[in-house]
N, CA and C atoms as an extended XYZ file, in Angstrom:
543
Properties=species:S:1:pos:R:3:atomname:S:1:resname:S:1:resid:I:1 pbc="F F F"
N         0.848       -1.183        0.000 N   MET     1
C         0.000        0.000        0.000 CA  MET     1
C         0.888        1.238        0.000 C   MET     1
N         0.557        2.150       -0.861 N   ILE     2
C         1.276        3.422       -0.931 CA  ILE     2
C         0.474        4.444       -0.139 C   ILE     2
N         1.140        5.135        0.803 N   GLN     3
C         0.459        6.123        1.635 CA  GLN     3
C         1.220        7.443        1.563 C   GLN     3
N         0.470        8.527        1.360 N   ARG     4
C         1.040        9.870        1.289 CA  ARG     4
C         0.260       10.769        2.235 C   ARG     4
N         0.952       11.580        2.993 N   ILE     5
C         0.265       12.483        3.918 CA  ILE     5
C        -0.243       13.707        3.150 C   ILE     5
N        -1.515       14.031        3.362 N   LEU     6
C        -2.113       15.222        2.747 CA  LEU     6
C        -2.117       16.395        3.715 C   LEU     6
N        -2.466       16.113        4.963 N   LEU     7
C        -2.483       17.138        6.009 CA  LEU     7
C        -1.912       16.543        7.291 C   LEU     7
N        -0.928       17.203        7.847 N   GLY     8
C        -0.399       16.802        9.140 CA  GLY     8
C        -1.178       17.493       10.251 C   GLY     8
N        -0.763       17.279       11.478 N   GLU     9
C        -1.474       17.838       12.632 CA  GLU     9
C        -1.549       19.365       12.572 C   GLU     9
N        -0.434       20.009       12.259 N   LYS    10
C        -0.413       21.475       12.173 CA  LYS    10
C        -1.289       21.964       11.017 C   LYS    10
N        -1.236       21.253        9.886 N   ASP    11
C        -2.053       21.624        8.716 CA  ASP    11
C        -3.544       21.535        9.031 C   ASP    11
N        -3.936       20.504        9.768 N   ILE    12
C        -5.345       20.344       10.149 CA  ILE    12
C        -5.784       21.499       11.030 C   ILE    12
N        -4.943       21.871       11.981 N   LYS    13
C        -5.276       22.988       12.879 CA  LYS    13
C        -5.469       24.287       12.093 C   LYS    13
N        -4.548       24.580       11.195 N   VAL    14
C        -4.634       25.798       10.378 CA  VAL    14
C        -5.880       25.755        9.482 C   VAL    14
N        -6.153       24.598        8.903 N   THR    15
C        -7.317       24.438        8.022 CA  THR    15
C        -8.613       24.657        8.788 C   THR    15
N        -8.726       24.081        9.977 N   LEU    16
C        -9.933       24.264       10.790 CA  LEU    16
C       -10.095       25.727       11.211 C   LEU    16
N        -9.000       26.395       11.512 N   GLU    17
C        -9.073       27.821       11.864 CA  GLU    17
C        -9.566       28.651       10.673 C   GLU    17
N        -9.090       28.302        9.474 N   ARG    18
C        -9.544       29.013        8.264 CA  ARG    18
C       -11.027       28.775        8.020 C   ARG    18
N       -11.485       27.533        8.200 N   LEU    19
C       -12.903       27.220        8.011 CA  LEU    19
C       -13.766       27.966        9.034 C   LEU    19
N       -13.312       28.027       10.279 N   ALA    20
C       -14.052       28.767       11.312 CA  ALA    20
C       -14.140       30.246       10.951 C   ALA    20
N       -13.057       30.802       10.444 N   CYS    21
C       -13.044       32.206       10.027 CA  CYS    21
C       -14.058       32.450        8.907 C   CYS    21
N       -14.135       31.536        7.951 N   GLN    22
C       -15.113       31.669        6.869 CA  GLN    22
C       -16.539       31.622        7.411 C   GLN    22
N       -16.772       30.762        8.401 N   LEU    23
C       -18.106       30.701        9.012 CA  LEU    23
C       -18.453       32.034        9.688 C   LEU    23
N       -17.501       32.613       10.396 N   VAL    24
C       -17.743       33.901       11.063 CA  VAL    24
C       -18.027       34.984       10.031 C   VAL    24
N       -17.284       34.977        8.934 N   GLU    25
C       -17.519       35.963        7.877 CA  GLU    25
C       -18.940       35.867        7.335 C   GLU    25
N       -19.468       34.652        7.223 N   ASN    26
C       -20.793       34.456        6.636 CA  ASN    26
C       -21.940       34.455        7.641 C   ASN    26
N       -21.659       34.171        8.912 N   HIS    27
C       -22.743       34.026        9.885 CA  HIS    27
C       -22.650       34.981       11.074 C   HIS    27
N       -21.625       35.785       11.137 N   GLY    28
C       -21.515       36.802       12.180 CA  GLY    28
C       -21.588       36.252       13.581 C   GLY    28
N       -22.639       36.620       14.316 N   ASP    29
C       -22.758       36.231       15.728 CA  ASP    29
C       -23.435       34.876       15.938 C   ASP    29
N       -23.835       34.213       14.893 N   PHE    30
C       -24.456       32.877       14.937 CA  PHE    30
C       -25.792       32.859       15.669 C   PHE    30
N       -26.449       33.985       15.790 N   LYS    31
C       -27.748       34.024       16.479 CA  LYS    31
C       -28.810       33.216       15.744 C   LYS    31
N       -28.675       33.094       14.420 N   ASN    32
C       -29.661       32.348       13.642 CA  ASN    32
C       -29.023       31.154       12.916 C   ASN    32
N       -27.866       30.718       13.418 N   THR    33
C       -27.130       29.628       12.782 CA  THR    33
C       -26.806       28.550       13.802 C   THR    33
N       -26.958       27.293       13.395 N   VAL    34
C       -26.604       26.156       14.248 CA  VAL    34
C       -25.639       25.252       13.485 C   VAL    34
N       -24.794       24.565       14.224 N   LEU    35
C       -23.854       23.612       13.652 CA  LEU    35
C       -24.349       22.203       13.937 C   LEU    35
N       -24.302       21.340       12.932 N   ILE    36
C       -24.717       19.950       13.089 CA  ILE    36
C       -23.584       19.055       12.601 C   ILE    36
N       -22.952       18.328       13.526 N   GLY    37
C       -21.925       17.364       13.163 CA  GLY    37
C       -22.581       16.059       12.756 C   GLY    37
N       -22.213       15.543       11.585 N   ILE    38
C       -22.787       14.292       11.104 CA  ILE    38
C       -22.007       13.130       11.715 C   ILE    38
N       -22.740       12.250       12.415 N   GLN    39
C       -22.125       11.115       13.091 CA  GLN    39
C       -21.536       10.135       12.079 C   GLN    39
N       -20.443        9.471       12.362 N   PRO    40
C       -19.718        9.560       13.616 CA  PRO    40
C       -18.583       10.574       13.593 C   PRO    40
N       -17.812       10.649       12.522 N   ARG    41
C       -16.568       11.413       12.591 CA  ARG    41
C       -16.703       12.889       12.242 C   ARG    41
N       -17.836       13.286       11.722 N   GLY    42
C       -18.068       14.714       11.516 CA  GLY    42
C       -18.201       15.452       12.833 C   GLY    42
N       -18.514       14.711       13.885 N   THR    43
C       -18.651       15.346       15.204 CA  THR    43
C       -17.314       15.847       15.728 C   THR    43
N       -16.233       15.172       15.370 N   ILE    44
C       -14.901       15.635       15.799 CA  ILE    44
C       -14.592       16.975       15.152 C   ILE    44
N       -14.844       17.081       13.854 N   VAL    45
C       -14.623       18.339       13.145 CA  VAL    45
C       -15.519       19.422       13.740 C   VAL    45
N       -16.783       19.098       13.998 N   ALA    46
C       -17.731       20.069       14.565 CA  ALA    46
C       -17.284       20.542       15.946 C   ALA    46
N       -16.846       19.617       16.792 N   ASP    47
C       -16.364       19.995       18.130 CA  ASP    47
C       -15.179       20.956       18.035 C   ASP    47
N       -14.284       20.655       17.134 N   ARG    48
C       -13.092       21.508       16.996 CA  ARG    48
C       -13.445       22.868       16.421 C   ARG    48
N       -14.356       22.907       15.452 N   ILE    49
C       -14.798       24.196       14.900 CA  ILE    49
C       -15.464       25.024       15.995 C   ILE    49
N       -16.331       24.404       16.780 N   LYS    50
C       -17.001       25.134       17.858 CA  LYS    50
C       -15.983       25.663       18.869 C   LYS    50
N       -14.974       24.869       19.195 N   ALA    51
C       -13.940       25.314       20.136 CA  ALA    51
C       -13.191       26.530       19.585 C   ALA    51
N       -12.885       26.529       18.310 N   ILE    52
C       -12.204       27.676       17.691 CA  ILE    52
C       -13.110       28.901       17.709 C   ILE    52
N       -14.390       28.720       17.402 N   LEU    53
C       -15.331       29.847       17.436 CA  LEU    53
C       -15.397       30.456       18.836 C   LEU    53
N       -15.353       29.614       19.848 N   SER    54
C       -15.411       30.078       21.230 CA  SER    54
C       -14.108       30.750       21.652 C   SER    54
N       -12.986       30.071       21.411 N   GLU    55
C       -11.693       30.560       21.893 CA  GLU    55
C       -11.168       31.748       21.087 C   GLU    55
N       -11.286       31.708       19.782 N   SER    56
C       -10.700       32.753       18.937 CA  SER    56
C       -11.644       33.912       18.638 C   SER    56
N       -12.957       33.663       18.676 N   TYR    57
C       -13.916       34.687       18.290 CA  TYR    57
C       -14.890       35.060       19.402 C   TYR    57
N       -14.771       34.430       20.557 N   GLY    58
C       -15.647       34.744       21.681 CA  GLY    58
C       -17.088       34.336       21.487 C   GLY    58
N       -17.354       33.385       20.588 N   LEU    59
C       -18.717       32.933       20.305 CA  LEU    59
C       -18.988       31.656       21.087 C   LEU    59
N       -19.221       31.811       22.383 N   SER    60
C       -19.357       30.634       23.254 CA  SER    60
C       -20.762       30.040       23.270 C   SER    60
N       -21.741       30.738       22.715 N   ASP    61
C       -23.118       30.230       22.766 CA  ASP    61
C       -23.609       29.674       21.426 C   ASP    61
N       -22.696       29.251       20.559 N   VAL    62
C       -23.069       28.638       19.282 CA  VAL    62
C       -23.707       27.278       19.570 C   VAL    62
N       -24.888       27.047       19.010 N   GLU    63
C       -25.569       25.766       19.222 CA  GLU    63
C       -24.956       24.693       18.334 C   GLU    63
N       -24.682       23.546       18.952 N   LEU    64
C       -24.064       22.425       18.254 CA  LEU    64
C       -24.836       21.158       18.561 C   LEU    64
N       -25.144       20.408       17.522 N   GLY    65
C       -25.803       19.122       17.686 CA  GLY    65
C       -25.108       18.066       16.857 C   GLY    65
N       -25.452       16.804       17.135 N   TYR    66
C       -24.916       15.661       16.392 CA  TYR    66
C       -26.078       14.923       15.763 C   TYR    66
N       -25.939       14.556       14.499 N   LEU    67
C       -27.010       13.908       13.757 CA  LEU    67
C       -26.564       12.533       13.274 C   LEU    67
N       -27.322       11.498       13.663 N   ASP    68
C       -27.081       10.151       13.155 CA  ASP    68
C       -27.960        9.944       11.932 C   ASP    68
N       -27.351        9.506       10.841 N   ILE    69
C       -28.094        9.337        9.590 CA  ILE    69
C       -28.197        7.874        9.182 C   ILE    69
N       -27.816        6.972       10.058 N   THR    70
C       -27.720        5.543        9.728 CA  THR    70
C       -28.944        5.008        9.010 C   THR    70
N       -30.116        5.217        9.572 N   PHE    71
C       -31.325        4.623        9.011 CA  PHE    71
C       -31.991        5.490        7.949 C   PHE    71
N       -31.342        6.587        7.593 N   PHE    72
C       -31.823        7.440        6.506 CA  PHE    72
C       -31.025        7.215        5.227 C   PHE    72
N       -29.966        6.420        5.329 N   ARG    73
C       -29.136        6.125        4.153 CA  ARG    73
C       -29.904        5.236        3.178 C   ARG    73
N       -29.655        5.409        1.897 N   ASP    74
C       -30.338        4.593        0.899 CA  ASP    74
C       -29.706        3.217        0.734 C   ASP    74
N       -28.604        2.963        1.424 N   ASP    75
C       -27.940        1.672        1.285 CA  ASP    75
C       -27.900        0.864        2.581 C   ASP    75
N       -28.596        1.295        3.637 N   PHE    76
C       -28.441        0.614        4.918 CA  PHE    76
C       -29.004       -0.807        4.902 C   PHE    76
N       -29.967       -1.105        4.067 N   ARG    77
C       -30.513       -2.465        3.986 CA  ARG    77
C       -29.681       -3.380        3.080 C   ARG    77
N       -28.738       -2.812        2.388 N   ARG    78
C       -27.933       -3.583        1.450 CA  ARG    78
C       -26.665       -4.145        2.087 C   ARG    78
N       -26.386       -3.772        3.297 N   ARG    79
C       -25.155       -4.203        3.949 CA  ARG    79
C       -25.338       -5.554        4.618 C   ARG    79
N       -24.295       -6.365        4.550 N   GLU    80
C       -24.345       -7.680        5.193 CA  GLU    80
C       -24.039       -7.589        6.675 C   GLU    80
N       -23.143       -6.699        7.050 N   ASP    81
C       -22.791       -6.533        8.464 CA  ASP    81
C       -23.900       -5.793        9.197 C   ASP    81
N       -24.107       -6.132       10.465 N   PRO    82
C       -25.112       -5.388       11.238 CA  PRO    82
C       -24.693       -3.924       11.381 C   PRO    82
N       -25.661       -3.060       11.356 N   ILE    83
C       -25.393       -1.629       11.441 CA  ILE    83
C       -25.478       -1.186       12.893 C   ILE    83
N       -24.499       -0.394       13.304 N   GLU    84
C       -24.534        0.206       14.634 CA  GLU    84
C       -24.864        1.679       14.482 C   GLU    84
N       -25.970        2.058       15.037 N   ALA    85
C       -26.371        3.465       14.975 CA  ALA    85
C       -25.625        4.267       16.033 C   ALA    85
N       -25.466        5.542       15.767 N   ASN    86
C       -24.904        6.476       16.731 CA  ASN    86
C       -26.058        7.250       17.350 C   ASN    86
N       -25.730        8.134       18.254 N   LYS    87
C       -26.787        8.919       18.900 CA  LYS    87
C       -26.966       10.261       18.205 C   LYS    87
N       -28.218       10.618       18.027 N   THR    88
C       -28.538       11.972       17.607 CA  THR    88
C       -28.705       12.785       18.873 C   THR    88
N       -28.008       13.904       18.936 N   MET    89
C       -28.105       14.797       20.088 CA  MET    89
C       -28.338       16.217       19.581 C   MET    89
N       -29.606       16.542       19.404 N   ILE    90
C       -29.997       17.884       18.988 CA  ILE    90
C       -31.082       18.333       19.959 C   ILE    90
N       -30.741       19.283       20.804 N   ASP    91
C       -31.698       19.733       21.817 CA  ASP    91
C       -32.268       21.117       21.491 C   ASP    91
N       -32.416       21.384       20.197 N   PHE    92
C       -32.969       22.648       19.734 CA  PHE    92
C       -33.700       22.394       18.420 C   PHE    92
N       -34.596       23.299       18.063 N   LEU    93
C       -35.275       23.214       16.777 CA  LEU    93
C       -34.426       23.902       15.710 C   LEU    93
N       -34.526       23.422       14.499 N   VAL    94
C       -33.811       24.065       13.403 CA  VAL    94
C       -34.762       24.906       12.546 C   VAL    94
N       -36.020       24.952       12.935 N   GLU    95
C       -37.038       25.713       12.208 CA  GLU    95
C       -36.578       27.155       11.988 C   GLU    95
N       -36.466       27.548       10.712 N   GLY    96
C       -36.099       28.915       10.377 CA  GLY    96
C       -34.643       29.273       10.616 C   GLY    96
N       -33.814       28.311       10.962 N   LYS    97
C       -32.393       28.570       11.249 CA  LYS    97
C       -31.532       28.256       10.033 C   LYS    97
N       -30.344       28.815       10.038 N   ASN    98
C       -29.314       28.431        9.088 CA  ASN    98
C       -28.586       27.244        9.697 C   ASN    98
N       -28.575       26.136        8.994 N   VAL    99
C       -27.933       24.911        9.472 CA  VAL    99
C       -26.650       24.702        8.683 C   VAL    99
N       -25.555       24.468        9.415 N   VAL   100
C       -24.290       24.120        8.777 CA  VAL   100
C       -23.996       22.670        9.144 C   VAL   100
N       -24.130       21.778        8.163 N   PHE   101
C       -23.726       20.385        8.354 CA  PHE   101
C       -22.209       20.334        8.323 C   PHE   101
N       -21.630       19.534        9.213 N   ILE   102
C       -20.177       19.396        9.265 CA  ILE   102
C       -19.834       17.911        9.195 C   ILE   102
N       -18.935       17.568        8.267 N   ASP   103
C       -18.485       16.184        8.131 CA  ASP   103
C       -16.994       16.178        7.828 C   ASP   103
N       -16.390       14.998        7.958 N   ASP   104
C       -14.952       14.908        7.733 CA  ASP   104
C       -14.618       14.828        6.243 C   ASP   104
N       -15.248       13.899        5.516 N   VAL   105
C       -14.952       13.706        4.097 CA  VAL   105
C       -16.250       13.694        3.302 C   VAL   105
N       -16.283       14.434        2.205 N   LEU   106
C       -17.389       14.351        1.258 CA  LEU   106
C       -16.954       13.407        0.151 C   LEU   106
N       -17.666       12.286        0.052 N   PHE   107
C       -17.300       11.248       -0.905 CA  PHE   107
C       -18.379       11.165       -1.982 C   PHE   107
N       -19.368       10.312       -1.823 N   SER   108
C       -20.399       10.127       -2.846 CA  SER   108
C       -21.523       11.161       -2.755 C   SER   108
N       -21.719       11.729       -1.574 N   GLY   109
C       -22.827       12.663       -1.352 CA  GLY   109
C       -24.007       11.995       -0.672 C   GLY   109
N       -23.979       10.679       -0.522 N   ARG   110
C       -25.106        9.946        0.064 CA  ARG   110
C       -25.307       10.265        1.547 C   ARG   110
N       -24.236       10.490        2.268 N   THR   111
C       -24.358       10.852        3.683 CA  THR   111
C       -25.081       12.184        3.820 C   THR   111
N       -24.728       13.143        2.997 N   VAL   112
C       -25.349       14.465        3.054 CA  VAL   112
C       -26.821       14.382        2.650 C   VAL   112
N       -27.130       13.574        1.636 N   ARG   113
C       -28.522       13.388        1.241 CA  ARG   113
C       -29.327       12.819        2.400 C   ARG   113
N       -28.754       11.851        3.101 N   ALA   114
C       -29.432       11.271        4.260 CA  ALA   114
C       -29.592       12.306        5.375 C   ALA   114
N       -28.594       13.134        5.565 N   ALA   115
C       -28.673       14.183        6.597 CA  ALA   115
C       -29.773       15.188        6.276 C   ALA   115
N       -29.940       15.520        5.014 N   LEU   116
C       -31.003       16.446        4.615 CA  LEU   116
C       -32.384       15.882        4.953 C   LEU   116
N       -32.536       14.576        4.798 N   THR   117
C       -33.803       13.932        5.154 CA  THR   117
C       -33.967       13.868        6.671 C   THR   117
N       -32.926       13.468        7.373 N   ALA   118
C       -32.997       13.285        8.825 CA  ALA   118
C       -33.249       14.594        9.574 C   ALA   118
N       -32.702       15.692        9.102 N   ILE   119
C       -32.823       16.964        9.833 CA  ILE   119
C       -34.264       17.477        9.838 C   ILE   119
N       -35.087       17.014        8.920 N   GLN   120
C       -36.474       17.476        8.852 CA  GLN   120
C       -37.268       17.117       10.104 C   GLN   120
N       -36.805       16.135       10.862 N   SER   121
C       -37.465       15.772       12.120 CA  SER   121
C       -37.351       16.878       13.158 C   SER   121
N       -36.441       17.826       12.936 N   PHE   122
C       -36.182       18.884       13.904 CA  PHE   122
C       -36.660       20.245       13.418 C   PHE   122
N       -37.425       20.258       12.337 N   GLY   123
C       -37.952       21.501       11.795 CA  GLY   123
C       -37.442       21.733       10.382 C   GLY   123
N       -37.939       22.806        9.796 N   ARG   124
C       -37.540       23.152        8.428 CA  ARG   124
C       -36.524       24.290        8.477 C   ARG   124
N       -35.270       23.993        8.116 N   PRO   125
C       -34.252       25.050        8.141 CA  PRO   125
C       -34.525       26.135        7.108 C   PRO   125
N       -34.075       27.317        7.394 N   GLU   126
C       -34.133       28.413        6.436 CA  GLU   126
C       -33.148       28.154        5.293 C   GLU   126
N       -31.973       27.657        5.669 N   ASN   127
C       -30.888       27.455        4.723 CA  ASN   127
C       -30.005       26.329        5.255 C   ASN   127
N       -29.420       25.545        4.365 N   VAL   128
C       -28.506       24.483        4.768 CA  VAL   128
C       -27.209       24.638        3.994 C   VAL   128
N       -26.096       24.606        4.718 N   GLU   129
C       -24.772       24.655        4.111 CA  GLU   129
C       -24.003       23.411        4.526 C   GLU   129
N       -22.907       23.152        3.822 N   LEU   130
C       -22.079       21.986        4.103 CA  LEU   130
C       -20.626       22.399        4.247 C   LEU   130
N       -20.025       21.979        5.369 N   LEU   131
C       -18.603       22.185        5.623 CA  LEU   131
C       -17.950       20.813        5.745 C   LEU   131
N       -16.888       20.581        4.989 N   VAL   132
C       -16.144       19.326        5.073 CA  VAL   132
C       -14.657       19.630        5.169 C   VAL   132
N       -13.948       18.768        5.875 N   LEU   133
C       -12.504       18.915        5.951 CA  LEU   133
C       -11.865       18.516        4.619 C   LEU   133
N       -12.351       17.408        4.026 N   VAL   134
C       -11.794       16.913        2.764 CA  VAL   134
C       -12.919       16.692        1.760 C   VAL   134
N       -12.744       17.230        0.565 N   ASP   135
C       -13.693       17.065       -0.531 CA  ASP   135
C       -13.055       16.180       -1.596 C   ASP   135
N       -13.562       14.952       -1.723 N   ARG   136
C       -13.114       14.041       -2.796 CA  ARG   136
C       -13.907       14.392       -4.039 C   ARG   136
N       -13.334       15.146       -4.924 N   ARG   137
C       -14.081       15.737       -6.026 CA  ARG   137
C       -14.536       14.765       -7.109 C   ARG   137
N       -13.853       13.673       -7.341 N   PHE   138
C       -14.180       12.799       -8.457 CA  PHE   138
C       -14.994       11.588       -8.051 C   PHE   138
N       -15.690       11.651       -6.936 N   SER   139
C       -16.362       10.462       -6.414 CA  SER   139
C       -17.863       10.641       -6.226 C   SER   139
N       -18.419       11.724       -6.674 N   ARG   140
C       -19.799       12.054       -6.390 CA  ARG   140
C       -20.773       11.172       -7.144 C   ARG   140
N       -21.776       10.653       -6.406 N   SER   141
C       -22.901        9.941       -7.015 CA  SER   141
C       -24.109       10.858       -7.121 C   SER   141
N       -24.112       11.909       -6.330 N   LEU   142
C       -25.225       12.859       -6.276 CA  LEU   142
C       -24.689       14.271       -6.490 C   LEU   142
N       -25.520       15.191       -6.969 N   PRO   143
C       -25.054       16.556       -7.233 CA  PRO   143
C       -24.985       17.396       -5.955 C   PRO   143
N       -24.055       17.038       -5.078 N   ILE   144
C       -23.894       17.721       -3.793 CA  ILE   144
C       -22.476       18.273       -3.734 C   ILE   144
N       -22.359       19.559       -3.396 N   GLN   145
C       -21.060       20.216       -3.312 CA  GLN   145
C       -20.951       20.941       -1.973 C   GLN   145
N       -19.747       21.016       -1.388 N   PRO   146
C       -19.595       21.717       -0.114 CA  PRO   146
C       -19.569       23.233       -0.305 C   PRO   146
N       -20.049       23.938        0.706 N   ASP   147
C       -19.928       25.398        0.733 CA  ASP   147
C       -18.565       25.805        1.277 C   ASP   147
N       -18.031       24.968        2.158 N   TYR   148
C       -16.730       25.203        2.781 CA  TYR   148
C       -15.954       23.890        2.737 C   TYR   148
N       -14.744       23.924        2.204 N   SER   149
C       -13.925       22.708        2.210 CA  SER   149
C       -12.494       23.076        2.583 C   SER   149
N       -11.913       22.227        3.420 N   GLY   150
C       -10.550       22.460        3.864 CA  GLY   150
C        -9.533       22.079        2.812 C   GLY   150
N        -9.730       20.924        2.229 N   ARG   151
C        -8.780       20.420        1.228 CA  ARG   151
C        -9.545       19.671        0.148 C   ARG   151
N        -9.250       19.970       -1.107 N   LYS   152
C        -9.863       19.256       -2.225 CA  LYS   152
C        -8.868       18.209       -2.712 C   LYS   152
N        -9.386       17.004       -2.887 N   VAL   153
C        -8.543       15.886       -3.291 CA  VAL   153
C        -9.140       15.250       -4.532 C   VAL   153
N        -8.310       15.069       -5.532 N   ASP   154
C        -8.735       14.373       -6.743 CA  ASP   154
C        -8.430       12.895       -6.544 C   ASP   154
N        -9.422       12.158       -6.074 N   ALA   155
C        -9.239       10.734       -5.773 CA  ALA   155
C       -10.274        9.934       -6.542 C   ALA   155
N        -9.821        8.847       -7.114 N   TYR   156
C       -10.718        7.944       -7.814 CA  TYR   156
C       -11.196        6.862       -6.868 C   TYR   156
N       -12.130        6.042       -7.308 N   LEU   157
C       -12.769        5.054       -6.433 CA  LEU   157
C       -11.791        4.094       -5.775 C   LEU   157
N       -10.750        3.674       -6.475 N   GLU   158
C        -9.809        2.719       -5.887 CA  GLU   158
C        -8.816        3.391       -4.935 C   GLU   158
N        -8.830        4.707       -4.884 N   GLU   159
C        -7.960        5.450       -3.985 CA  GLU   159
C        -8.740        5.810       -2.725 C   GLU   159
N        -8.043        5.870       -1.622 N   LYS   160
C        -8.706        6.061       -0.341 CA  LYS   160
C        -8.132        7.271        0.381 C   LYS   160
N        -9.012        8.051        0.989 N   VAL   161
C        -8.597        9.137        1.868 CA  VAL   161
C        -8.874        8.677        3.290 C   VAL   161
N        -7.846        8.631        4.108 N   VAL   162
C        -7.956        8.139        5.479 CA  VAL   162
C        -7.683        9.288        6.437 C   VAL   162
N        -8.632        9.506        7.359 N   LEU   163
C        -8.443       10.515        8.391 CA  LEU   163
C        -8.147        9.830        9.710 C   LEU   163
N        -7.179       10.361       10.411 N   LYS   164
C        -6.866        9.869       11.748 CA  LYS   164
C        -7.042       11.038       12.710 C   LYS   164
N        -7.710       10.747       13.822 N   TRP   165
C        -7.973       11.765       14.840 CA  TRP   165
C        -7.380       11.305       16.159 C   TRP   165
N        -6.785       12.224       16.886 N   ARG   166
C        -6.173       11.853       18.164 CA  ARG   166
C        -7.193       11.273       19.140 C   ARG   166
N        -8.478       11.613       18.974 N   GLU   167
C        -9.516       11.050       19.835 CA  GLU   167
C        -9.648        9.533       19.652 C   GLU   167
N        -9.314        9.029       18.457 N   TYR   168
C        -9.408        7.599       18.160 CA  TYR   168
C        -8.048        6.963       17.883 C   TYR   168
N        -7.170        7.695       17.227 N   ASP   169
C        -5.950        7.127       16.676 CA  ASP   169
C        -4.659        7.664       17.299 C   ASP   169
N        -4.772        8.530       18.302 N   ASP   170
C        -3.621        9.138       18.985 CA  ASP   170
C        -2.800       10.085       18.114 C   ASP   170
N        -3.291       10.409       16.933 N   ILE   171
C        -2.595       11.338       16.043 CA  ILE   171
C        -3.621       11.965       15.107 C   ILE   171
N        -3.372       13.208       14.698 N   ASP   172
C        -4.196       13.860       13.690 CA  ASP   172
C        -3.474       13.788       12.356 C   ASP   172
N        -4.182       13.386       11.316 N   GLY   173
C        -3.576       13.358        9.993 CA  GLY   173
C        -4.578       12.944        8.937 C   GLY   173
N        -4.353       13.421        7.729 N   VAL   174
C        -5.144       13.024        6.574 CA  VAL   174
C        -4.170       12.397        5.586 C   VAL   174
N        -4.484       11.170        5.175 N   TYR   175
C        -3.592       10.393        4.326 CA  TYR   175
C        -4.308        9.959        3.047 C   TYR   175
N        -3.526        9.847        2.007 N   PHE   176
C        -3.999        9.353        0.728 CA  PHE   176
C        -3.406        7.966        0.553 C   PHE   176
N        -4.253        6.960        0.343 N   GLU   177
C        -3.773        5.587        0.206 CA  GLU   177
C        -4.170        5.007       -1.145 C   GLU   177
N        -3.239        4.287       -1.729 N   LEU   178
C        -3.468        3.582       -2.977 CA  LEU   178
C        -2.893        2.190       -2.838 C   LEU   178
N        -3.723        1.193       -3.095 N   LYS   179
C        -3.246       -0.191       -3.032 CA  LYS   179
C        -2.356       -0.457       -4.231 C   LYS   179
N        -1.179       -0.979       -3.964 N   ASN   180
C        -0.321       -1.375       -5.080 CA  ASN   180
C        -0.441       -2.881       -5.258 C   ASN   180
N        -0.637       -3.291       -6.489 N   ASP   181
C        -0.881       -4.713       -6.772 CA  ASP   181
C         0.367       -5.519       -6.828 C   ASP   181
């Protein structure tokens, strides 16, 4: 397997700070904006973005929730392995709010499509945006594009983008992997 680092720990920190800055530019005081981390690993990105908004911009009252989309996916019945759902933790309505979905990697677009369906249980948002750390541009099955992306990667189906987070893997990093035959 050939592995190349795309973003190291310092690069991830700088990228998340830039994404948080873009959110502040577009949403100001966040009075009408909520952040929704898509389970499971989008929640790590969402937690870090919220921490930057609080520490660097003094926005400590930004609402943050976590959304599980497991049973809203169009492929959940097609899997042979049992599915483990995550917890949805949204203790606010999204009715009339600007919702920013946050995920780690945008691949086919199916996760985001499922999130759009799942969020309707919490009200009808005024507007929905998408923030991703990594945008795999050549892998889309649906016409879904991010509003904010940290890094764009031209990866084909046989190529893999692997994210490691210190919360799970003891290190932060984004890697590009290609199986060599």
